C-alpha positions as CSV (number, residue, x, y, z in Angstrom):
1,M,-1.2,0.9,4.4
2,R,-0.3,-1.7,1.6
3,V,1.3,-1.3,-1.9
4,L,1.3,-3.5,-4.9
5,T,3.4,-2.3,-7.8
6,S,4.8,-4.4,-10.6
7,D,8.0,-4.5,-12.7
8,Y,5.8,-4.3,-15.9
9,L,8.1,-3.6,-19.0
10,D,10.9,-2.8,-16.9
11,V,9.2,0.8,-16.5
12,T,9.4,0.8,-12.5
13,D,12.1,3.2,-11.5
14,P,14.5,1.2,-9.0
15,D,15.0,4.5,-7.2
16,A,11.0,4.9,-6.6
17,L,11.3,1.1,-5.3
18,R,13.9,2.2,-3.1
19,R,11.7,5.1,-1.7
20,L,9.1,2.8,-1.3
21,M,11.3,0.7,1.0
22,L,11.3,3.6,3.5
23,L,7.1,3.3,3.8
24,Q,7.9,-0.3,4.8
25,E,10.4,0.7,7.3
26,Q,7.5,2.5,8.7
27,G,5.2,-0.5,8.7
28,A,3.6,-0.6,5.5
29,Q,3.3,-4.0,3.3
30,V,5.0,-3.5,-0.2
31,R,4.9,-6.1,-2.9
32,I,6.1,-6.3,-6.5
33,F,4.2,-8.3,-8.9
34,E,6.4,-10.1,-11.1
35,C,4.9,-10.0,-14.3
36,A,7.1,-12.5,-16.2
37,G,6.4,-11.0,-19.4
38,G,2.6,-10.6,-18.9
39,S,0.8,-7.5,-18.6
40,F,0.0,-5.8,-15.3
41,H,-0.9,-2.3,-16.0
42,L,-3.6,-1.7,-12.9
43,K,-4.0,1.5,-11.5
44,A,-6.3,1.9,-8.4
45,Y,-6.3,3.5,-5.0
46,L,-8.4,2.0,-2.2
47,F,-8.9,3.7,1.2
48,A,-11.1,1.9,3.6
49,G,-12.0,2.8,7.1
50,Q,-14.5,2.6,9.9
51,D,-17.4,5.0,10.6
52,E,-18.3,6.0,14.3
53,Q,-20.5,2.8,14.6
54,G,-17.5,0.5,13.3
55,R,-19.1,0.0,9.8
56,L,-16.8,-0.3,6.9
57,R,-16.3,2.8,4.9
58,G,-14.4,3.1,1.8
59,Q,-13.3,5.0,-1.3
60,A,-12.0,3.6,-4.5
61,F,-10.2,5.6,-7.4
62,I,-10.0,3.3,-10.5
63,G,-8.4,4.7,-13.8
64,S,-5.5,6.1,-15.3
65,S,-4.4,7.4,-11.9
66,N,-0.8,8.2,-12.4
67,I,0.8,10.1,-9.4
68,S,3.6,12.3,-11.4
69,R,4.2,15.8,-11.8
70,Q,2.9,15.6,-15.4
71,A,-0.6,13.9,-14.3
72,L,-1.0,16.1,-11.2
73,L,-0.4,19.3,-12.6
74,E,-0.6,19.7,-16.2
75,G,-2.1,16.5,-17.8
76,L,-5.2,14.9,-17.8
77,E,-6.2,11.8,-16.0
78,W,-9.4,9.7,-16.0
79,N,-10.6,8.2,-12.9
80,Y,-13.6,6.6,-11.7
81,R,-14.4,7.0,-7.9
82,I,-16.5,4.5,-6.1
83,D,-18.1,5.2,-2.6
84,Y,-19.0,2.7,0.0
85,P,-21.6,2.2,1.4
86,G,-23.2,3.1,-1.9
87,D,-21.7,1.4,-4.5
88,A,-20.8,-2.3,-3.9
89,G,-18.2,-2.2,-6.6
90,F,-15.8,-1.0,-3.7
91,L,-16.1,-4.3,-2.1
92,E,-15.4,-6.0,-5.6
93,A,-12.3,-3.8,-6.1
94,R,-11.1,-4.6,-2.6
95,S,-11.5,-8.3,-2.9
96,R,-9.6,-8.3,-6.3
97,F,-7.0,-6.5,-5.0
98,E,-6.7,-9.1,-2.0
99,E,-6.3,-12.0,-4.4
100,L,-3.6,-10.2,-6.4
101,F,-1.9,-9.3,-3.0
102,A,-1.9,-12.7,-2.1
103,Q,-0.7,-14.1,-5.6
104,P,2.8,-16.1,-5.4
105,R,4.0,-13.5,-7.9
106,A,3.4,-10.7,-5.7
107,L,6.7,-10.9,-3.5
108,P,7.7,-8.7,-0.7
109,L,9.7,-5.8,-2.0
110,S,13.2,-6.0,-0.7
111,H,16.4,-4.2,-1.3
112,A,18.1,-7.7,-2.7
113,W,14.9,-8.0,-5.1
114,I,15.6,-4.5,-6.3
115,D,19.2,-4.9,-6.8
116,A,18.3,-8.2,-8.9
117,Y,15.9,-6.0,-10.9
118,E,18.2,-3.3,-11.6
119,A,20.8,-5.9,-12.8
120,R,18.3,-7.5,-15.3
121,R,16.4,-4.6,-16.2
122,A,16.2,-3.0,-19.8
123,P,14.1,0.2,-19.3
124,P,12.6,1.5,-22.7
125,P,14.2,4.2,-24.0
126,R,13.1,7.8,-23.1
127,A,10.8,9.4,-25.9
128,V,12.0,13.0,-24.6
129,A,15.2,13.5,-22.7
130,P,14.9,14.9,-19.2
131,G,15.2,18.6,-19.0
132,S,14.3,19.1,-22.6
133,Q,11.3,20.5,-24.2
134,E,8.7,18.5,-26.3
135,L,8.4,19.9,-29.6
136,E,4.8,18.7,-30.3
137,P,2.2,21.0,-28.5
138,L,0.0,19.3,-26.1
139,P,-3.5,18.4,-27.6
140,E,-6.5,20.5,-26.9
141,P,-9.1,18.7,-24.7
142,T,-12.1,17.4,-26.4
143,A,-15.4,18.9,-25.7
144,V,-16.6,16.0,-23.3
145,Q,-13.1,16.9,-21.4
146,R,-13.6,20.4,-21.4
147,E,-17.2,20.0,-19.8
148,A,-15.8,17.3,-17.4
149,L,-13.0,19.9,-16.2
150,K,-15.9,22.6,-15.6
151,A,-17.7,20.2,-13.6
152,T,-15.2,18.9,-11.5
153,P,-15.6,19.7,-7.6
154,F,-11.8,19.2,-7.2
155,K,-8.9,21.8,-7.4
156,V,-5.2,20.7,-7.9
157,F,-3.1,22.7,-5.8
158,A,0.7,23.2,-6.7
């Protein structure tokens, strides 16, 4: 397993990074892309393996892809699924991930890096305080979103 995240806009939570260290201790390779003021807001999940004959198989999910309580249970997330073989876009996504993972700005995550990040971090203010209720009602899905929700073969389980 390999994970690439970033310090984009200082939004990345140090506690979440420390939890990623637990994956690293189990053998995952975890890197943090230092943005240095630039943009890095990629969200993609790639899964690769081999079929019974040893041929590459894979899936990529590219899109808004937040993994949060809101995203998984209550919000709307848009993603594009790529299956390989069938769509060579998977190979392109995999190649681009490899390039990013090898960048000099993609550093191995460490407790020392997290400590330094916490010391310099200026997180954006929260729009809504934790535990409070938003005052604005959730927007109604558009006709296209309602149709997409009806057509999806996926179910979300709480």
